[in-house]
Backbone of each chain as ProteinMPNN parsed JSONL, in Angstrom:
{"seq_chain_A": "XXXXXXXXXXXXXXXXXXXXXXXXXXXXXXXXXXXXXXXXXXXXXXXXXXXXXXXXXXXXXXXXXXXXXXXXXXXXXXXXXXXXXXXXXXXXXXXXXXXXXXXXXXXXXXXX", "coords_chain_A": {"N_chain_A": [[19.635, 12.606, -7.023], [17.687, 10.248, -5.377], [17.365, 6.682, -5.977], [14.323, 5.495, -7.466], [13.23, 3.116, -6.293], [14.205, 3.203, -3.721], [12.513, 4.867, -2.419], [10.227, 3.456, -2.03], [7.791, 1.949, 0.075], [7.992, -0.907, 1.978], [5.79, -2.002, 3.271], [3.636, -1.206, 1.756], [4.398, -1.783, -0.862], [4.707, -4.545, -1.146], [3.574, -7.345, -2.959], [0.939, -8.624, -2.541], [-0.235, -6.922, -0.648], [-0.208, -4.492, -2.003], [-2.031, -5.124, -3.961], [-4.364, -5.444, -2.361], [-4.705, -2.82, -1.403], [-5.102, -1.478, -3.82], [-7.462, -2.675, -4.84], [-9.217, -2.059, -2.758], [-9.259, 0.62, -3.055], [-10.915, 0.993, -5.151], [-13.541, 1.118, -4.394], [-15.938, 2.255, -1.918], [-15.932, 0.507, 0.255], [-14.723, -2.853, 0.605], [-15.632, -6.296, 0.486], [-14.435, -9.046, 2.412], [-14.479, -11.667, 1.21], [-14.735, -11.019, -1.457], [-12.323, -9.648, -1.972], [-10.562, -11.773, -1.475], [-11.145, -13.536, -3.575], [-10.711, -11.876, -5.831], [-8.001, -11.413, -5.64], [-6.964, -13.878, -5.581], [-6.303, -15.433, -3.234], [-5.595, -17.315, -0.192], [-7.696, -17.637, 2.724], [-6.212, -17.377, 5.089], [-3.82, -16.169, 4.251], [-4.757, -13.725, 3.205], [-5.868, -12.611, 5.551], [-3.59, -12.297, 7.144], [-2.085, -10.358, 5.708], [-3.899, -8.262, 5.764], [-3.889, -7.658, 8.455], [-1.316, -6.597, 8.768], [-1.601, -4.264, 7.23], [-3.642, -3.009, 8.63], [-2.48, -2.561, 11.149], [-0.582, -0.719, 10.351], [-2.171, 1.376, 9.917], [-3.401, 1.764, 7.487], [-5.635, 0.559, 6.429], [-9.059, 0.056, 7.48], [-10.845, -2.322, 9.347], [-13.985, -3.798, 9.411], [-16.475, -5.447, 11.109], [-19.508, -7.152, 10.45], [-22.977, -7.851, 9.706], [-24.711, -9.422, 7.03], [-27.808, -9.952, 6.435], [-28.128, -13.012, 7.968], [-25.556, -13.688, 7.785], [-22.175, -13.47, 8.708], [-19.999, -10.802, 7.968], [-16.991, -9.339, 6.699], [-15.702, -6.213, 6.281], [-13.573, -4.085, 4.395], [-11.918, -1.018, 4.397], [-10.133, 1.714, 2.882], [-8.093, 3.939, 4.739], [-7.528, 7.51, 5.164], [-4.783, 7.802, 5.306], [-4.07, 5.441, 4.053], [-4.952, 5.891, 1.449], [-3.219, 7.974, 0.74], [-0.779, 6.626, 0.968], [-0.996, 4.725, -1.059], [-1.091, 6.427, -3.276], [1.464, 7.594, -3.085], [3.069, 5.366, -3.538], [2.322, 4.801, -6.191], [3.291, 7.115, -7.444], [6.085, 6.839, -7.096], [6.45, 4.471, -8.507], [5.827, 5.335, -11.066], [7.969, 7.074, -11.561], [10.025, 5.196, -11.543], [9.319, 3.604, -13.765], [9.499, 5.493, -15.838], [12.251, 5.958, -15.739], [13.357, 3.442, -16.39], [12.296, 3.161, -18.96], [13.331, 5.343, -20.322], [15.999, 4.667, -20.409], [15.901, 2.476, -22.109], [15.097, 3.713, -24.443], [17.313, 5.298, -24.927], [19.298, 3.532, -25.415], [19.701, 1.521, -27.904], [20.67, -1.063, -28.031], [19.671, -2.344, -25.85], [17.208, -3.274, -26.531], [17.588, -5.225, -28.299], [17.105, -8.565, -29.418], [18.336, -11.227, -27.441]], "CA_chain_A": [[18.263, 12.107, -6.777], [17.732, 8.848, -4.939], [16.697, 5.748, -6.887], [12.888, 5.407, -7.123], [12.866, 2.003, -5.404], [14.556, 3.552, -2.335], [11.384, 5.59, -1.844], [9.06, 2.58, -1.869], [7.574, 1.443, 1.428], [7.739, -2.351, 1.867], [4.429, -2.319, 3.752], [2.701, -0.918, 0.658], [4.874, -2.321, -2.138], [4.582, -6.01, -1.191], [2.623, -7.653, -4.022], [-0.435, -8.873, -2.094], [-0.76, -5.718, 0.015], [-0.466, -3.507, -3.056], [-3.305, -5.567, -4.552], [-5.454, -5.126, -1.426], [-4.905, -1.363, -1.402], [-5.64, -1.075, -5.129], [-8.86, -3.104, -4.938], [-9.983, -1.283, -1.765], [-9.343, 1.977, -3.578], [-11.93, 1.05, -6.209], [-14.895, 1.254, -3.842], [-15.984, 2.801, -0.564], [-15.443, -0.593, 1.079], [-14.799, -4.145, -0.096], [-15.904, -7.43, 1.363], [-13.319, -9.975, 2.537], [-14.571, -12.744, 0.215], [-14.492, -10.413, -2.769], [-10.864, -9.448, -2.041], [-9.892, -13.074, -1.544], [-11.324, -14.058, -4.934], [-10.077, -10.972, -6.814], [-6.537, -11.481, -5.549], [-6.598, -15.294, -5.644], [-5.585, -15.701, -1.988], [-6.258, -18.116, 0.828], [-8.221, -16.841, 3.831], [-5.125, -17.098, 6.031], [-2.891, -15.223, 3.639], [-5.407, -12.414, 3.156], [-5.973, -12.119, 6.937], [-2.252, -11.915, 7.567], [-1.703, -9.097, 5.081], [-4.814, -7.217, 6.26], [-3.417, -7.286, 9.791], [-0.167, -5.693, 8.573], [-2.11, -2.973, 6.736], [-4.441, -2.388, 9.705], [-1.521, -2.069, 12.149], [0.082, 0.461, 9.787], [-3.176, 2.44, 9.813], [-3.72, 2.017, 6.065], [-7.024, 0.112, 6.199], [-9.872, -0.255, 8.652], [-11.599, -3.566, 9.184], [-15.272, -3.62, 10.074], [-17.211, -6.721, 11.065], [-20.947, -6.893, 10.532], [-23.829, -8.898, 9.183], [-25.534, -9.203, 5.857], [-28.779, -10.979, 6.83], [-27.584, -13.777, 9.105], [-24.16, -14.058, 7.495], [-21.11, -12.564, 9.161], [-19.234, -10.225, 6.856], [-15.887, -8.454, 7.077], [-15.508, -5.178, 5.268], [-12.268, -3.427, 4.456], [-11.846, 0.229, 3.622], [-8.901, 2.501, 2.968], [-8.08, 5.172, 5.531], [-6.9, 8.623, 4.432], [-3.353, 7.459, 5.215], [-3.983, 4.374, 3.057], [-5.055, 6.513, 0.114], [-1.966, 8.693, 0.49], [0.295, 5.639, 0.789], [-1.152, 4.152, -2.402], [-0.691, 7.461, -4.244], [2.929, 7.712, -3.024], [3.603, 4.182, -4.226], [2.086, 4.986, -7.628], [4.22, 8.158, -7.916], [7.429, 6.264, -7.186], [6.46, 3.491, -9.605], [5.882, 6.077, -12.325], [9.361, 7.526, -11.717], [10.806, 4.01, -11.9], [8.982, 3.213, -15.142], [10.11, 6.505, -16.725], [13.7, 5.754, -15.744], [13.637, 2.215, -17.149], [11.945, 3.337, -20.373], [14.277, 6.289, -20.917], [17.205, 3.897, -20.681], [15.671, 1.663, -23.296], [15.067, 4.606, -25.602], [18.642, 5.858, -25.145], [20.253, 2.467, -25.716], [19.024, 0.576, -28.791], [21.149, -2.421, -27.768], [18.87, -2.928, -24.781], [15.993, -3.891, -27.064], [17.981, -6.315, -29.204], [16.905, -9.914, -28.886], [19.625, -11.818, -27.064]], "C_chain_A": [[18.34, 10.615, -6.448], [16.961, 7.94, -5.911], [15.232, 5.561, -6.477], [12.549, 4.258, -6.169], [13.246, 2.279, -3.95], [13.387, 4.249, -1.636], [10.139, 4.738, -1.674], [9.002, 2.056, -0.436], [7.202, -0.047, 1.318], [6.331, -2.75, 2.318], [3.425, -2.197, 2.599], [3.088, -1.661, -0.616], [4.677, -3.834, -2.266], [3.384, -6.383, -2.082], [1.164, -7.788, -3.558], [-1.041, -7.614, -1.457], [-1.044, -4.602, -0.979], [-1.785, -3.842, -3.753], [-4.483, -5.199, -3.658], [-5.76, -3.624, -1.472], [-5.545, -0.903, -2.711], [-7.113, -1.458, -5.255], [-9.719, -2.282, -3.966], [-10.189, 0.153, -2.242], [-10.479, 2.137, -4.59], [-13.346, 1.279, -5.683], [-14.81, 1.807, -2.431], [-15.468, 1.748, 0.429], [-15.561, -1.882, 0.279], [-14.946, -5.257, 0.916], [-14.737, -8.418, 1.284], [-13.32, -11.046, 1.428], [-14.3, -12.244, -1.201], [-12.985, -10.206, -2.988], [-10.131, -10.767, -2.255], [-9.968, -13.651, -2.957], [-10.563, -13.201, -5.951], [-8.563, -11.158, -6.821], [-6.031, -12.925, -5.469], [-5.765, -15.706, -4.418], [-6.323, -16.732, -1.143], [-6.751, -17.152, 1.914], [-7.09, -16.429, 4.775], [-4.172, -16.043, 5.516], [-3.491, -13.819, 3.6], [-5.479, -11.804, 4.558], [-4.645, -11.557, 7.422], [-1.865, -10.548, 6.997], [-2.619, -7.95, 5.518], [-4.37, -6.738, 7.634], [-2.241, -6.313, 9.689], [-0.657, -4.3, 8.163], [-2.903, -2.238, 7.82], [-3.508, -1.804, 10.769], [-0.804, -0.817, 11.663], [-0.906, 1.62, 9.598], [-3.621, 2.718, 8.385], [-5.112, 1.522, 5.679], [-7.74, 0.012, 7.54], [-10.722, -1.474, 8.331], [-12.87, -3.42, 10.017], [-16.022, -4.95, 9.971], [-18.701, -6.429, 11.2], [-21.729, -8.067, 9.978], [-24.516, -8.453, 7.905], [-26.587, -10.298, 5.975], [-28.198, -11.691, 8.044], [-26.095, -14.057, 8.945], [-23.175, -13.006, 7.983], [-20.325, -12.068, 7.955], [-18.125, -9.358, 7.422], [-15.668, -7.485, 5.935], [-14.173, -4.487, 5.485], [-12.414, -2.075, 3.762], [-10.549, 0.978, 3.888], [-9.088, 3.667, 3.923], [-7.489, 6.287, 4.662], [-5.408, 8.328, 4.258], [-3.133, 6.365, 4.164], [-4.052, 4.924, 1.645], [-3.757, 7.222, -0.238], [-0.831, 7.715, 0.194], [0.223, 5.011, -0.605], [-0.725, 5.17, -3.462], [0.832, 7.642, -4.268], [3.593, 6.564, -3.771], [3.49, 4.363, -5.743], [3.066, 6.033, -8.198], [5.634, 7.607, -8.083], [7.511, 5.257, -8.33], [6.526, 4.198, -10.955], [7.296, 6.59, -12.587], [10.226, 6.362, -12.19], [10.584, 3.628, -13.363], [9.611, 4.196, -16.139], [11.6, 6.241, -16.878], [14.08, 4.523, -16.586], [13.378, 2.454, -18.636], [12.851, 4.344, -21.07], [15.581, 5.575, -21.272], [17.051, 3.132, -21.976], [15.719, 2.525, -24.539], [16.478, 5.082, -25.953], [19.635, 4.808, -25.636], [19.58, 1.392, -26.567], [19.448, -0.869, -28.523], [20.279, -3.126, -26.741], [17.607, -3.607, -25.306], [16.315, -4.999, -28.071], [17.626, -7.661, -28.604], [18.265, -10.509, -28.521], [19.417, -13.222, -26.525]], "O_chain_A": [[18.979, 9.836, -7.156], [16.026, 8.381, -6.578], [14.926, 5.476, -5.288], [11.671, 4.409, -5.32], [12.685, 1.669, -3.04], [13.285, 4.224, -0.41], [9.105, 5.233, -1.224], [10.028, 1.76, 0.178], [6.228, -0.404, 0.655], [5.757, -3.713, 1.811], [2.489, -2.988, 2.49], [2.221, -2.115, -1.363], [4.499, -4.345, -3.371], [2.309, -5.795, -1.96], [0.269, -7.148, -4.109], [-2.204, -7.284, -1.693], [-2.008, -3.853, -0.82], [-2.559, -2.948, -4.092], [-5.495, -4.696, -4.146], [-6.917, -3.215, -1.567], [-6.424, -0.041, -2.71], [-7.923, -0.659, -5.724], [-10.822, -1.861, -4.316], [-11.164, 0.81, -1.879], [-10.944, 3.245, -4.856], [-14.249, 1.601, -6.455], [-13.74, 1.825, -1.823], [-14.677, 2.053, 1.321], [-16.398, -1.991, -0.618], [-14.456, -5.175, 2.042], [-14.132, -8.601, 0.227], [-12.295, -11.296, 0.793], [-13.717, -12.946, -2.028], [-12.446, -10.542, -4.042], [-9.224, -10.876, -3.08], [-8.987, -14.187, -3.473], [-9.864, -13.724, -6.819], [-7.921, -11.074, -7.868], [-4.834, -13.167, -5.311], [-4.671, -16.254, -4.552], [-7.509, -16.991, -1.344], [-6.292, -16.014, 2.011], [-7.017, -15.279, 5.206], [-3.766, -15.139, 6.247], [-2.816, -12.841, 3.923], [-5.186, -10.621, 4.737], [-4.587, -10.487, 8.028], [-1.374, -9.685, 7.725], [-2.177, -6.806, 5.631], [-4.463, -5.549, 7.942], [-2.174, -5.33, 10.427], [-0.188, -3.288, 8.684], [-2.849, -1.012, 7.921], [-3.72, -0.685, 11.237], [-0.455, 0.05, 12.463], [-0.522, 2.709, 9.17], [-4.16, 3.788, 8.099], [-5.701, 2.009, 4.714], [-7.111, -0.103, 8.592], [-11.237, -1.638, 7.225], [-12.835, -2.979, 11.166], [-16.181, -5.503, 8.883], [-19.104, -5.561, 11.975], [-21.185, -9.158, 9.805], [-24.854, -7.283, 7.724], [-26.308, -11.453, 5.655], [-27.822, -11.054, 9.027], [-25.452, -14.594, 9.847], [-23.322, -11.815, 7.709], [-20.027, -12.832, 7.037], [-18.276, -8.729, 8.469], [-15.475, -7.877, 4.784], [-13.71, -4.329, 6.615], [-12.969, -1.994, 2.667], [-9.957, 0.885, 4.963], [-10.136, 4.313, 3.915], [-7.008, 6.032, 3.558], [-4.84, 8.575, 3.194], [-2.12, 6.371, 3.465], [-3.317, 4.492, 0.757], [-3.25, 7.099, -1.354], [-0.025, 7.938, -0.709], [1.249, 4.791, -1.25], [-0.067, 4.809, -4.438], [1.423, 7.82, -5.334], [4.544, 6.757, -4.529], [4.442, 4.11, -6.481], [3.6, 5.858, -9.293], [6.298, 7.875, -9.084], [8.516, 5.195, -9.038], [7.193, 3.728, -11.877], [7.768, 6.543, -13.722], [11.042, 6.501, -13.101], [11.533, 3.363, -14.101], [10.181, 3.787, -17.151], [12.146, 6.288, -17.98], [15.011, 4.572, -17.39], [14.151, 2.001, -19.48], [13.113, 4.222, -22.266], [16.188, 5.849, -22.308], [17.938, 3.131, -22.829], [16.296, 2.143, -25.557], [16.805, 5.252, -27.128], [20.677, 5.142, -26.2], [18.965, 0.467, -26.037], [18.674, -1.796, -28.761], [20.158, -4.351, -26.753], [17.003, -4.422, -24.608], [15.413, -5.627, -28.624], [17.824, -7.879, -27.409], [19.241, -10.302, -29.241], [20.382, -13.89, -26.153]]}, "seq_chain_B": "XXXXXXXXXXXXXXXXXXXXXXXXXXXXXXXXXXXXXXXXXXXXXXXXXXXXXXXXXXXXXXXXXXXXXXXXXXXXXXXXXXXXXXXXXXXXXXXXXXXXXXXXXXXXXXXX", "coords_chain_B": {"N_chain_B": [[-10.799, -10.601, -16.463], [-7.758, -10.936, -14.809], [-6.57, -9.524, -11.678], [-4.067, -6.962, -11.842], [-1.954, -7.194, -9.936], [-1.88, -9.901, -9.431], [-0.443, -10.931, -11.476], [2.144, -10.27, -10.97], [5.523, -11.145, -10.283], [6.939, -12.352, -7.397], [9.695, -12.628, -7.082], [10.774, -10.716, -8.742], [9.316, -8.415, -8.165], [9.809, -7.661, -5.53], [11.002, -5.034, -3.503], [13.873, -4.324, -3.246], [15.066, -6.074, -5.079], [13.779, -5.349, -7.451], [14.863, -2.836, -7.697], [17.589, -3.503, -8.113], [17.414, -4.854, -10.602], [16.454, -2.769, -12.193], [18.525, -0.839, -12.048], [20.633, -2.347, -13.078], [19.725, -2.632, -15.611], [20.288, -0.251, -16.752], [22.838, -0.164, -17.738], [25.466, -1.928, -19.474], [26.797, -3.571, -17.647], [26.944, -3.558, -14.072], [28.756, -2.423, -11.222], [29.277, -4.0, -8.064], [29.688, -2.316, -5.746], [28.724, 0.097, -6.692], [26.003, -0.474, -7.113], [25.298, -1.018, -4.457], [25.592, 1.469, -3.224], [23.871, 3.065, -4.804], [21.415, 1.94, -4.226], [21.293, 2.085, -1.56], [22.083, 0.031, 0.328], [23.16, -2.598, 2.606], [26.182, -4.569, 2.393], [25.68, -7.281, 2.905], [22.893, -7.507, 2.591], [22.573, -6.773, -0.103], [24.066, -8.836, -1.333], [22.549, -11.065, -0.646], [20.102, -10.647, -2.023], [21.066, -10.582, -4.623], [21.856, -13.201, -4.942], [19.38, -14.517, -4.953], [18.34, -13.514, -7.348], [20.246, -14.422, -9.154], [20.004, -17.206, -8.909], [17.486, -17.468, -9.984], [18.058, -17.015, -12.55], [18.11, -14.46, -13.582], [20.064, -12.527, -13.366], [23.594, -12.324, -14.064], [26.61, -12.988, -12.363], [29.836, -11.75, -12.139], [33.146, -12.166, -11.364], [36.089, -10.248, -10.975], [39.057, -8.318, -11.669], [40.102, -4.943, -11.077], [42.75, -3.284, -11.785], [44.543, -3.945, -8.915], [42.414, -4.442, -7.363], [39.745, -6.439, -6.26], [36.735, -6.992, -7.982], [33.205, -7.102, -8.349], [30.934, -7.77, -10.812], [27.716, -7.164, -12.174], [25.32, -8.352, -14.398], [22.34, -8.09, -16.4], [20.538, -10.907, -17.557], [19.097, -12.231, -20.635], [16.64, -13.281, -19.864], [16.295, -11.857, -17.522], [15.954, -9.254, -18.489], [13.54, -9.584, -19.855], [11.904, -10.275, -17.685], [11.93, -7.929, -16.183], [10.672, -6.212, -17.998], [8.143, -7.433, -18.113], [7.259, -7.044, -15.501], [7.123, -4.225, -15.492], [5.093, -3.86, -17.397], [2.866, -4.996, -16.076], [2.738, -3.304, -13.88], [2.084, -0.923, -15.124], [-0.512, -1.518, -16.003], [-1.723, -1.773, -13.514], [-1.428, 0.843, -12.484], [-2.933, 2.298, -14.357], [-5.439, 1.242, -13.758], [-5.869, 2.039, -11.082], [-5.806, 4.806, -11.433], [-7.895, 5.274, -13.21], [-10.066, 4.645, -11.614], [-9.957, 6.693, -9.747], [-10.524, 8.838, -11.407], [-13.117, 8.235, -12.124], [-14.523, 8.395, -9.797], [-15.192, 10.955, -7.963], [-15.278, 11.258, -5.205], [-13.185, 9.818, -4.228], [-11.01, 11.421, -4.328], [-11.422, 13.346, -2.514], [-10.382, 15.234, 0.327], [-9.894, 13.56, 3.4]], "CA_chain_B": [[-9.358, -10.251, -16.447], [-7.189, -11.06, -13.468], [-6.037, -8.276, -11.142], [-2.665, -6.811, -12.255], [-0.964, -7.655, -8.952], [-1.784, -11.368, -9.496], [0.526, -11.263, -12.513], [3.504, -9.875, -10.581], [6.376, -12.221, -9.779], [7.572, -11.866, -6.157], [11.159, -12.575, -7.243], [11.102, -9.472, -9.444], [8.593, -7.265, -7.606], [10.356, -7.261, -4.223], [11.542, -3.676, -3.67], [15.322, -4.258, -3.478], [15.398, -6.783, -6.33], [13.313, -4.505, -8.543], [15.894, -1.801, -7.81], [18.786, -4.103, -8.734], [17.137, -5.106, -12.021], [16.319, -1.476, -12.881], [19.854, -0.221, -12.179], [21.421, -3.19, -13.996], [19.176, -2.413, -16.949], [20.777, 1.034, -17.267], [24.174, -0.271, -18.317], [25.846, -3.284, -19.877], [27.034, -4.262, -16.389], [27.143, -2.613, -12.97], [29.672, -2.919, -10.204], [28.631, -4.269, -6.785], [29.73, -1.136, -4.872], [27.842, 1.105, -7.282], [24.645, -0.916, -6.779], [25.098, -0.896, -3.01], [25.411, 2.893, -2.929], [22.681, 3.581, -5.496], [20.189, 1.407, -3.618], [21.396, 2.324, -0.121], [21.991, -1.288, 0.948], [24.368, -3.169, 3.189], [26.795, -5.603, 1.559], [24.985, -8.552, 3.14], [21.56, -7.43, 2.011], [22.711, -6.807, -1.562], [24.508, -10.192, -1.714], [21.412, -11.972, -0.47], [19.142, -10.457, -3.115], [21.72, -10.975, -5.886], [21.81, -14.662, -4.993], [18.02, -14.894, -5.382], [18.202, -13.171, -8.773], [21.137, -15.301, -9.919], [19.378, -18.546, -8.923], [16.321, -17.405, -10.879], [18.568, -16.832, -13.918], [17.798, -13.1, -14.053], [21.33, -11.788, -13.482], [24.842, -13.09, -13.98], [27.6, -12.348, -11.507], [31.159, -11.999, -12.72], [34.179, -11.628, -10.475], [37.298, -9.914, -11.722], [39.948, -7.33, -11.051], [40.323, -3.649, -11.685], [44.057, -3.119, -11.159], [44.716, -5.006, -7.913], [41.206, -4.555, -6.539], [38.695, -7.375, -6.668], [35.477, -6.334, -8.334], [32.108, -7.981, -8.727], [30.067, -7.115, -11.792], [26.393, -7.779, -12.308], [24.578, -7.922, -15.596], [21.049, -8.729, -16.672], [20.44, -11.901, -18.629], [17.928, -11.988, -21.495], [15.46, -13.57, -19.028], [16.174, -10.732, -16.59], [15.363, -8.123, -19.234], [12.123, -9.901, -20.076], [11.202, -10.237, -16.397], [11.751, -6.517, -15.831], [9.634, -5.662, -18.889], [6.845, -7.976, -17.687], [6.908, -6.32, -14.272], [6.733, -2.867, -15.878], [3.78, -3.939, -18.059], [1.823, -5.224, -15.055], [2.649, -2.087, -13.066], [1.334, 0.066, -15.908], [-1.931, -1.909, -15.927], [-2.166, -1.444, -12.147], [-1.511, 2.302, -12.364], [-4.104, 2.708, -15.138], [-6.653, 0.836, -13.047], [-6.014, 2.912, -9.908], [-6.078, 6.178, -11.853], [-9.247, 5.316, -13.788], [-10.995, 4.658, -10.482], [-9.95, 8.031, -9.177], [-11.203, 9.732, -12.34], [-14.535, 7.892, -12.18], [-15.152, 8.577, -8.492], [-14.636, 12.19, -7.389], [-15.187, 11.127, -3.745], [-11.897, 9.204, -3.899], [-9.971, 12.44, -4.24], [-11.77, 14.27, -1.426], [-9.595, 15.094, 1.555], [-10.71, 12.925, 4.447]], "C_chain_B": [[-8.853, -10.274, -14.999], [-6.582, -9.73, -13.001], [-4.54, -8.165, -11.465], [-1.66, -7.34, -11.222], [-0.84, -9.185, -8.936], [-0.726, -11.798, -10.506], [1.949, -10.852, -12.166], [4.246, -11.065, -9.987], [7.131, -11.691, -8.551], [9.092, -11.755, -6.265], [11.575, -11.216, -7.828], [10.514, -8.249, -8.73], [9.196, -6.767, -6.288], [11.202, -5.995, -4.397], [13.034, -3.632, -4.033], [15.686, -4.922, -4.81], [14.934, -6.007, -7.552], [14.318, -3.377, -8.778], [17.142, -2.327, -8.504], [18.566, -4.283, -10.239], [17.07, -3.79, -12.797], [17.685, -0.814, -13.079], [20.698, -1.026, -13.172], [20.967, -2.986, -15.442], [19.752, -1.152, -17.599], [22.138, 0.942, -17.951], [24.434, -1.721, -18.69], [26.1, -4.15, -18.642], [27.243, -3.218, -15.305], [27.994, -3.271, -11.896], [28.921, -2.993, -8.869], [28.556, -3.02, -5.892], [28.831, -0.007, -5.365], [26.384, 0.795, -6.932], [24.326, -0.672, -5.308], [24.825, 0.555, -2.63], [24.111, 3.415, -3.536], [21.407, 3.151, -4.773], [20.226, 1.484, -2.094], [21.25, 1.017, 0.68], [23.263, -1.622, 1.701], [24.905, -4.217, 2.215], [26.027, -6.922, 1.676], [23.632, -8.598, 2.459], [21.628, -7.519, 0.485], [23.108, -8.217, -2.031], [23.343, -11.172, -1.711], [20.432, -11.867, -1.654], [19.753, -10.821, -4.468], [21.689, -12.488, -6.051], [20.438, -15.14, -5.472], [17.865, -14.653, -6.885], [19.061, -14.075, -9.655], [20.525, -16.704, -10.031], [18.189, -18.594, -9.868], [16.754, -17.17, -12.331], [18.347, -15.425, -14.461], [19.031, -12.201, -14.133], [22.49, -12.789, -13.544], [25.854, -12.278, -13.194], [28.975, -12.742, -12.029], [32.18, -11.381, -11.776], [35.44, -11.36, -11.277], [38.14, -8.91, -10.966], [39.922, -6.028, -11.82], [41.624, -3.184, -11.051], [44.221, -4.276, -10.171], [43.438, -5.258, -7.114], [40.209, -5.541, -7.111], [37.411, -6.613, -6.934], [34.441, -7.396, -8.667], [31.187, -7.202, -9.652], [28.775, -7.896, -11.933], [25.838, -7.369, -13.656], [23.31, -8.729, -15.797], [21.206, -9.794, -17.739], [19.251, -11.517, -19.517], [16.647, -12.235, -20.692], [15.218, -12.442, -18.024], [15.546, -9.515, -17.245], [13.875, -8.352, -19.445], [11.332, -9.775, -18.785], [10.951, -8.793, -15.958], [10.665, -5.888, -16.709], [8.246, -6.158, -18.498], [6.348, -7.243, -16.446], [6.388, -4.921, -14.622], [5.346, -2.87, -16.545], [2.656, -4.11, -17.042], [1.641, -3.972, -14.2], [1.868, -1.0, -13.81], [-0.164, -0.237, -15.883], [-2.505, -1.51, -14.57], [-2.395, 0.064, -12.009], [-2.732, 2.817, -13.127], [-5.389, 2.431, -14.369], [-6.915, 1.762, -11.849], [-6.409, 4.313, -10.364], [-7.438, 6.314, -12.52], [-10.291, 5.37, -12.683], [-11.111, 6.069, -9.941], [-10.733, 8.989, -10.072], [-12.711, 9.502, -12.304], [-15.266, 8.23, -10.884], [-14.553, 9.791, -7.784], [-14.458, 12.074, -5.874], [-13.814, 10.6, -3.342], [-10.795, 10.244, -3.785], [-10.286, 13.492, -3.162], [-10.813, 14.122, -0.264], [-10.463, 14.428, 2.622], [-9.897, 12.814, 5.724]], "O_chain_B": [[-9.463, -9.696, -14.1], [-6.14, -8.918, -13.813], [-3.817, -9.157, -11.373], [-0.621, -7.881, -11.601], [0.175, -9.718, -8.487], [-0.178, -12.896, -10.409], [2.865, -11.054, -12.963], [3.664, -11.886, -9.279], [7.869, -10.71, -8.645], [9.706, -10.901, -5.626], [12.6, -10.651, -7.447], [11.133, -7.186, -8.693], [9.1, -5.581, -5.97], [12.012, -5.899, -5.32], [13.418, -2.985, -5.007], [16.505, -4.405, -5.57], [15.613, -6.002, -8.579], [14.591, -3.008, -9.921], [17.69, -1.666, -9.386], [19.418, -3.914, -11.047], [17.567, -3.7, -13.92], [17.971, -0.289, -14.155], [21.396, -0.451, -14.007], [21.75, -3.153, -16.376], [19.715, -0.995, -18.82], [22.544, 1.862, -18.662], [23.71, -2.624, -18.271], [25.682, -5.306, -18.585], [27.678, -2.104, -15.597], [27.96, -4.484, -11.69], [28.052, -2.17, -8.581], [27.498, -2.702, -5.349], [28.255, 0.742, -4.576], [25.631, 1.674, -6.513], [23.248, -0.192, -4.956], [23.943, 0.839, -1.819], [23.343, 4.115, -2.875], [20.435, 3.906, -4.714], [19.312, 1.013, -1.418], [20.416, 0.912, 1.579], [24.311, -1.017, 1.474], [24.189, -4.69, 1.333], [25.76, -7.59, 0.677], [23.268, -9.594, 1.832], [20.851, -8.239, -0.141], [22.555, -8.73, -3.004], [23.171, -11.981, -2.623], [19.997, -12.878, -2.206], [19.054, -11.308, -5.357], [21.516, -12.998, -7.159], [20.343, -16.052, -6.293], [17.322, -15.494, -7.601], [18.661, -14.447, -10.758], [20.526, -17.309, -11.103], [17.911, -19.625, -10.48], [15.917, -17.13, -13.232], [18.392, -15.218, -15.673], [19.041, -11.224, -14.882], [22.365, -13.94, -13.128], [25.947, -11.059, -13.333], [29.239, -13.909, -12.32], [32.083, -10.203, -11.431], [35.814, -12.144, -12.149], [37.949, -8.689, -9.77], [39.748, -6.003, -13.038], [41.623, -2.735, -9.905], [44.06, -5.441, -10.536], [43.383, -6.171, -6.291], [39.869, -5.489, -8.293], [37.052, -5.699, -6.192], [34.769, -8.455, -9.202], [30.721, -6.113, -9.315], [28.75, -9.122, -11.826], [25.873, -6.195, -14.023], [23.224, -9.896, -15.413], [21.93, -9.6, -18.716], [18.496, -10.599, -19.196], [15.679, -11.487, -20.824], [14.072, -12.113, -17.716], [14.717, -8.829, -16.647], [13.056, -7.455, -19.247], [10.224, -9.238, -18.778], [9.887, -8.476, -15.426], [9.835, -5.121, -16.22], [7.279, -5.397, -18.543], [5.179, -6.87, -16.351], [5.352, -4.488, -14.118], [4.528, -1.987, -16.287], [1.62, -3.451, -17.134], [0.518, -3.622, -13.838], [1.095, -0.255, -13.209], [-0.985, 0.671, -15.758], [-3.614, -0.983, -14.478], [-3.419, 0.502, -11.486], [-3.476, 3.66, -12.625], [-6.301, 3.257, -14.327], [-8.042, 2.208, -11.635], [-7.264, 4.943, -9.741], [-8.074, 7.363, -12.411], [-11.295, 6.071, -12.811], [-12.208, 6.576, -9.707], [-11.495, 9.83, -9.595], [-13.492, 10.444, -12.434], [-16.492, 8.34, -10.874], [-13.54, 9.68, -7.094], [-13.577, 12.723, -5.311], [-13.33, 10.894, -2.249], [-9.747, 9.969, -3.199], [-9.501, 14.413, -2.936], [-10.461, 13.002, 0.104], [-11.654, 14.722, 2.719], [-10.394, 12.309, 6.731]]}, "name": "protein", "num_of_chains": 2, "seq": "XXXXXXXXXXXXXXXXXXXXXXXXXXXXXXXXXXXXXXXXXXXXXXXXXXXXXXXXXXXXXXXXXXXXXXXXXXXXXXXXXXXXXXXXXXXXXXXXXXXXXXXXXXXXXXXXXXXXXXXXXXXXXXXXXXXXXXXXXXXXXXXXXXXXXXXXXXXXXXXXXXXXXXXXXXXXXXXXXXXXXXXXXXXXXXXXXXXXXXXXXXXXXXXXXXXXXXXXXXXXXXXX"}
């Protein structure tokens, strides 16, 4: 069986993008400013990672207005939902593997 | 409460480095060739990531011999063990958050 990290997709696993996918998963759609604040990002950094996710078909970006104010909304595509679930499955395998090791080897929990 | 991905450290979270730390955690020390095969990496790629981990104080690299063959061994430092545990804790928080959302919102599990 291949190591769990071999099955992770860098597009999804990267810290900021994983955050975007997770937050977008919590609602039908999320607003750009909300994401930026929740994930403590600059506008440029968030835009850059959204572009990667959009090109990979994992999110859709929608521009619109709320009153007179321009707004950018982000929502997960079906492929985005699947990609997030795959990532979560691999992470669970990884966590199980790390924790089984710890349980099997008391020395691993010794302060050093 | 800050989003779980904000608490992840890029040095540890990066896919290949997370793999190295997880495999190194399974034994007192692991041999370079074993790591390379287990994580399906090139020599150059593995060396590069080991250097990042060594500079961060998360692994120690030891060169030696097995018979006449040069061998490179890698082992986790105490800081490396802690860093891996911190990563695992944040990942568990993330997984809980994603899975609670799914449970709370049946629409999120609809095929689309």
